[in-house]
N, C-alpha and C positions, 0 to 999 in steps of 0.2 A: 150545306157545304158550299163554300165560296168557289166560284168558277174563275180560273186564271188561264188566259191564253198566252202561250209562249210563241212569239213571232220571230222567225229567223229571216232577216233581211239581207243575207249575204248571197251573192251570185254563186258561191261555192257550195251552198246548201249544207249537206251533212258533212262535208269535208272541211268546213270552215272553223276558224277559231271561235267565231260567234256561237257555233253549235256546241262547242266544249263549254263555253261560259253558261249557255242556257241549261245544259245538262247539270251543272253544279247547282244552279238555282232550282231546277225541277226535282232533283234528288233530295234536296233539303226539305221539300214540301210533300214528298211522296206519302200518300195515304191520308193527307190532311186537307186536300183540296180536290176539286174536279178540274184536272188540268188537260189541256189540249195543245199540241204543237202544230203550227202552220208555217209553210215556207212561201214567202212572198214571190220568189222567182219560179214557183211551180203553180201559181194560182191565177185564175181568171177573176177579175174584179167585178163580180155580180152582186146584186143586193143580198142574195143568199149567203155569199161569202162574207160580206160585211156584217150580216146578222150574227154569224157565228162569233165574230170578233167583238162587236160592240154590245152584245147582250151579256158579255162577261162582266164580272165585278172588277177585274184588273187585267191589264195587258202589259206584258214584259217584252219589249222589242229589242232584239240584239242585232247589231249591224256593224260593218267596218266603215272606216273613213275612206272616202274616195275623193282626192283632190280638194281637201277642206270642206267637203260636202257629203251628202248621202248617196248611196248607189242609185243609178237612174231609175230602176224599177221601184225603189222605195219612194222616190219623189213622185212617180206616177201613181203609186198606191195612195199617197197623201192627196194628190189632186183629185183622184176618182172618189175617194172616201169623203172628200169635202162636199161633193154633190149629194151623196147618200146622207150624210149627217145633217144637211140643211133641212131635211124633211123628217128627221127623227126626233120625237118628243120624249121618249123614255129616258131613264137615268143614263148618264154617261159613265163609262168605267174610269178607274184610275189608270194613268199611263206612266210606266216606268221605262227606262232605256238602259241598255248596256252597249256602249260604243267603244271600239278599240281601233288603234292606228298602229302602223308599223314604225312610226317615229318614236324616238326615245321619250319625248315629253308628251304628257297627257294634254297639255295646253293646246296642242294642235287640233284637238277635238272641239274647241270652244265655239267656233262658228257653226258647226253642225249641231251642237247642242242647242244653240239659239234658234235654229230652224225647227227643231223638235218642239221646243218650248212655244214658239210662235204658232206652230201647227195646232198644238193643244189649246192654246188660248183662243185662236180664231174659230175652233170647232167645238168649244164647250166641253173639252175633256178635262178630267181632274189630273193635271200634271203633277206628279209626285217626285220628279228628279230621277236619279239613277246612278250609274257607275261609268266613269270615264277612265279608260285604260290606255296608257302609253306602252309602246313596245309589246304589243298584244301577244304575238306568238312566242316571243322570247321569255315573257314573264312566267309562262307555264313551266319553263325549265329552270327558273331561277329560285333563289332562296325566298323570294317574296310570294311564291305560289300559295303557301298556307295563309298569308295575309289576304291575298286576292280571294281565296275561297271563302274566308270569313266575311269579307266585304260583300261578295255576291250573295251569300246566305243571309246576311243581315237585311239586304234589300229584298230578297225573296220572301223572308218572313213578314216584312211589312206588307208586301203585295198579297200575301196569303192570310193576313190577319182576319180573325173571325168576327170582329166587332165592327162591321161596316155599317154606316160610314163614321161611327164614333172612333175616337182615338186615331184619327188620321195622322200619318207621319208628316213631317215638314217636307218642303221641297228641297231635298238635300241632294247634292251632287258629290258622290264619293270619288276621290281621285287617287290613282295609283300607277306607278311605273317601276321598272327595274332601277336599282340604285347602282349606277356605274358611270365612270368617266365617258364623255362622248367619244373619245378616240377608241376606247375599248369596245363600245357599242358598235361603232362603225366597222371595226375589224371583225367582230362576230357576225354582223349582218353580211359583210362581204363573203365570209366563209360559207354562210348558209346559201347565198346565191350561187357560189361555185359548186357546192354540193348538189344543189337543185339542178344546175345545168348539166352536171356530169350524169345525172340520172336520165337526162334526155339526149345524151351523147354529145354534149357541147363542152368544149374546153374553154379556158379563160380567154383565148384569142377570139373565139366565136362570140362569147358573151360581150366583148368590148367592140365588136365590129360595128362600123357605121355604114348603114345602107342608104346614105343620101349624100 
């Protein structure tokens, strides 16, 4: 049975949109693989920790976009694992990603995807592509939710394929975002911020205050 690691790279951990995306992928493969979920922001980067990840057949990494890049702890994970992988001679796993951003366009993720691809190339991992999601949180509430779920399941089925390393998938980046005009997206996003602020006791004036 193929071993697949589901790696959550969000600082929000189980509260993250990344966690919801990973769950869709996990549920698709339930009972077909030996799966394990790990949280980068809850982990110490020891050799034992990296053993658990890189002895797998496939790694599915889910993370948010932070200022055109990856979260700081994920970059630290990459730097630390580089030293570990330098001395590892065993087979390397396939690497897939699920990256989402709060912007409308999935193209905002392009720079971060190049970082992931370069990380895989420099460390001998079998980079297999992944899913690039624009309007991450909003897409789960949109008409495209069903399409997103199919995209995530298709990628997960590739990661969980039983004929390793035969029938390897292409390095495909699947791209998806909500389909709406920018002005409407902005209005909906503003509404979400106001609602989030209200839950913390903040009104519109407080949200727009400048402390400098």
